[in-house]
C-alpha positions as CSV (number, residue, x, y, z in Angstrom):
1,X,-38.3,20.6,-51.0
2,X,-39.6,18.9,-47.8
3,X,-39.3,15.5,-49.2
4,X,-35.7,16.4,-50.4
5,X,-34.7,17.8,-47.0
6,X,-36.0,14.5,-45.2
7,X,-34.2,12.3,-47.6
8,X,-30.9,14.3,-47.2
9,X,-31.3,14.2,-43.3
10,X,-31.6,10.4,-43.5
11,X,-28.7,10.1,-45.9
12,X,-26.6,12.2,-43.7
13,X,-27.5,10.2,-40.5
14,X,-26.7,7.0,-42.3
15,X,-23.4,8.4,-43.6
16,X,-22.4,9.7,-40.2
17,X,-23.2,6.4,-38.6
18,X,-21.0,4.5,-41.1
19,X,-18.1,6.9,-40.5
20,X,-18.4,6.4,-36.7
21,X,-18.5,2.6,-37.1
22,X,-15.5,2.8,-39.4
23,X,-13.5,4.8,-37.1
24,X,-14.5,2.6,-34.1
25,X,-13.5,-0.5,-36.1
26,X,-10.2,0.9,-37.0
27,X,-9.6,2.0,-33.4
28,X,-10.4,-1.5,-32.1
29,X,-8.1,-3.2,-34.7
30,X,-5.3,-0.8,-33.8
31,X,-5.8,-1.4,-30.1
32,X,-5.7,-5.2,-30.6
33,X,-2.4,-4.9,-32.4
34,X,-0.9,-2.8,-29.7
35,X,-2.4,-4.9,-26.8
36,X,-1.2,-8.2,-28.4
37,X,2.2,-6.9,-29.1
38,X,2.7,-5.6,-25.5
39,X,1.2,-8.7,-23.9
40,X,3.4,-11.1,-26.0
41,X,6.4,-9.3,-24.9
42,X,5.4,-8.8,-21.2
43,X,4.5,-12.5,-20.9
44,X,7.9,-13.4,-22.6
45,X,9.8,-11.3,-20.1
46,X,8.0,-12.7,-17.0
47,X,8.3,-16.2,-18.2
48,X,12.1,-15.6,-18.5
49,X,12.4,-14.1,-15.0
50,X,15.7,-14.8,-13.1
51,X,16.0,-15.2,-9.4
52,X,18.9,-15.7,-7.0
53,X,18.5,-15.3,-3.2
54,X,20.8,-12.6,-1.7
55,X,20.8,-10.1,1.1
56,X,20.7,-7.1,-1.2
57,X,17.5,-8.3,-2.8
58,X,18.9,-7.8,-6.2
59,X,16.6,-10.2,-7.9
60,X,13.4,-9.3,-6.1
61,X,10.1,-9.1,-7.8
62,X,8.6,-5.7,-7.2
63,X,5.1,-4.4,-7.6
64,X,3.6,-1.0,-6.8
65,X,-0.1,-0.4,-7.1
66,X,-1.6,2.7,-8.7
67,X,-4.3,4.3,-10.8
68,X,-4.5,6.6,-13.7
69,X,-7.6,8.1,-15.5
70,X,-9.7,5.6,-13.7
71,X,-7.6,2.6,-14.7
72,X,-5.2,0.4,-12.8
73,X,-1.7,1.9,-13.3
74,X,0.6,-0.6,-11.5
75,X,4.4,-0.8,-11.8
76,X,6.1,-4.2,-12.2
77,X,9.9,-4.6,-11.9
78,X,11.9,-7.9,-12.2
79,X,15.2,-9.4,-13.4
80,X,14.8,-11.3,-16.8
81,X,16.9,-12.9,-19.5
82,X,14.4,-12.1,-22.2
83,X,15.2,-9.4,-24.9
84,X,11.5,-8.3,-24.8
85,X,11.0,-4.5,-25.0
86,X,14.9,-4.0,-25.5
87,X,15.9,-1.9,-28.5
88,X,18.6,-3.4,-30.8
89,X,21.1,-0.8,-29.7
90,X,20.8,-1.6,-26.1
91,X,23.8,-3.2,-24.4
92,X,21.5,-5.1,-22.0
93,X,19.7,-6.8,-24.8
94,X,21.6,-10.1,-24.7
95,X,22.1,-10.6,-20.9
96,X,20.3,-10.6,-17.7
97,X,18.8,-7.2,-16.7
98,X,16.1,-5.6,-14.7
99,X,13.1,-4.4,-16.5
100,X,10.5,-2.0,-15.1
101,X,7.1,-1.5,-16.9
102,X,4.7,1.3,-15.7
103,X,2.0,3.7,-16.8
104,X,2.9,7.4,-17.0
105,X,1.9,10.6,-19.1
106,X,3.5,10.8,-22.4
107,X,4.6,14.0,-24.0
108,X,1.0,14.8,-25.0
109,X,-0.2,14.5,-21.4
110,X,-1.9,11.1,-21.8
111,X,-1.3,7.9,-19.9
112,X,0.8,5.3,-21.8
113,X,2.9,2.3,-21.2
114,X,6.6,2.7,-20.7
115,X,9.6,0.3,-20.2
116,X,12.8,1.1,-18.4
117,X,15.9,-1.4,-18.4
118,X,18.9,-1.4,-16.2
119,X,21.6,-3.7,-15.1
120,X,20.4,-6.8,-13.2
121,X,21.9,-5.8,-9.8
122,X,21.0,-2.1,-10.0
123,X,18.6,-0.4,-7.7
124,X,15.7,1.0,-9.6
125,X,15.5,4.5,-8.4
126,X,19.3,5.0,-7.8
127,X,20.0,3.9,-11.2
128,X,17.5,6.3,-12.8
129,X,18.8,9.2,-10.8
130,X,22.5,8.4,-11.3
131,X,22.5,7.8,-14.9
132,X,19.6,9.9,-16.1
133,X,18.3,7.1,-18.4
134,X,15.4,7.7,-20.5
135,X,12.5,5.3,-20.5
136,X,11.1,3.7,-23.7
137,X,7.6,4.4,-24.9
138,X,5.9,1.0,-25.5
139,X,2.5,2.1,-26.5
140,X,0.2,5.2,-26.2
141,X,-2.8,3.0,-26.7
142,X,-2.2,1.0,-23.6
143,X,-3.2,3.3,-20.6
144,X,-3.8,0.7,-18.0
145,X,-1.6,-2.2,-16.4
146,X,-2.8,-4.4,-13.5
147,X,-0.7,-7.0,-11.7
148,X,-2.5,-9.7,-9.5
149,X,-0.9,-12.6,-7.7
150,X,-2.5,-15.9,-6.8
151,X,-2.7,-16.7,-3.0
152,X,-2.8,-20.5,-2.4
153,X,-4.0,-20.1,1.1
154,X,-7.0,-18.0,0.0
155,X,-7.4,-19.8,-3.3
156,X,-7.9,-16.4,-5.1
157,X,-6.1,-13.6,-6.7
158,X,-4.7,-10.7,-4.5
159,X,-3.0,-7.5,-5.2
160,X,-0.8,-7.7,-2.1
161,X,2.9,-8.6,-2.5
162,X,4.8,-8.2,0.7
163,X,7.7,-10.7,0.0
164,X,10.5,-8.1,-0.6
165,X,13.1,-10.8,-1.5
166,X,11.2,-13.4,-3.5
167,X,9.4,-14.2,-6.7
168,X,5.6,-15.2,-7.2
169,X,4.6,-18.6,-8.5
170,X,1.6,-17.3,-10.5
171,X,0.8,-13.9,-11.8
172,X,-2.2,-12.4,-13.8
173,X,-1.3,-9.6,-16.1
174,X,-3.9,-7.3,-17.5
175,X,-3.4,-4.5,-20.1
176,X,-6.0,-1.9,-20.8
177,X,-6.4,-0.3,-24.2
178,X,-8.5,2.7,-23.8
179,X,-10.8,4.4,-26.5
180,X,-10.9,8.0,-27.5
181,X,-14.6,7.7,-26.8
182,X,-15.2,8.0,-23.1
183,X,-18.5,5.9,-23.5
184,X,-16.7,2.9,-24.8
185,X,-15.1,0.4,-22.3
186,X,-11.5,-0.3,-22.6
187,X,-10.2,-3.5,-24.4
188,X,-8.7,-5.8,-21.8
189,X,-5.9,-8.2,-22.5
190,X,-5.4,-10.9,-19.9
191,X,-2.6,-13.4,-19.4
192,X,-2.1,-15.9,-16.5
193,X,1.6,-17.0,-16.1
194,X,3.2,-19.7,-13.8
195,X,6.7,-18.3,-13.5
196,X,9.1,-21.4,-14.2
197,X,12.0,-20.2,-12.0
198,X,9.7,-19.9,-8.9
199,X,9.0,-23.7,-9.0
200,X,12.8,-24.5,-8.9
201,X,13.5,-22.0,-6.2
202,X,10.7,-23.3,-4.1
203,X,11.9,-26.9,-4.5
204,X,15.4,-25.8,-3.6
205,X,14.4,-24.0,-0.4
206,X,12.3,-26.9,0.8
207,X,14.9,-29.5,0.0
208,X,16.7,-31.5,2.6
209,X,19.8,-29.3,2.5
210,X,17.8,-26.3,3.5
211,X,15.7,-28.0,6.2
212,X,18.4,-29.6,8.2
């Protein structure tokens, strides 16, 4: 009986370890799918950013810093021509529009990645209040979002963005896919993007027509 008990205990521990490993492996695979999907769409949207200088700051690139459950929970808002994150039924899908991505609690009370679209020249807060539009849940697996900008003078990344009516040349996007196990580190998806339209805007503003 003693030998049988010991054997059963060893077998149970091995079985439990296998189950934990299988669950963790499945969780990682699902997390990679969610992170890769969201990062591909986010990079597409940022790459297709649109910018025109005007006094209303209609095309401004906006960032708000935040945290949630110990992870970065930044908000990013910009005008784009990409259909990324846009449902098929959206009238904004095939034209320039402002997209806002942020971390907020879902209907279960857990942090998740949301996207909100509005007309290109709309004001973020005024549009949400006036039209009572619903945000789109992108992924419950993604519980963190960090936006960093490259400072050429410092030659380093910074989280400060004080240019209210402009667009950055280079951004670093990081998505965090958290685990149900608090002891596990979140999976990070990182992408560095040189925004194409910023180069043309910079060249135009520094041209002879604008320096005379």
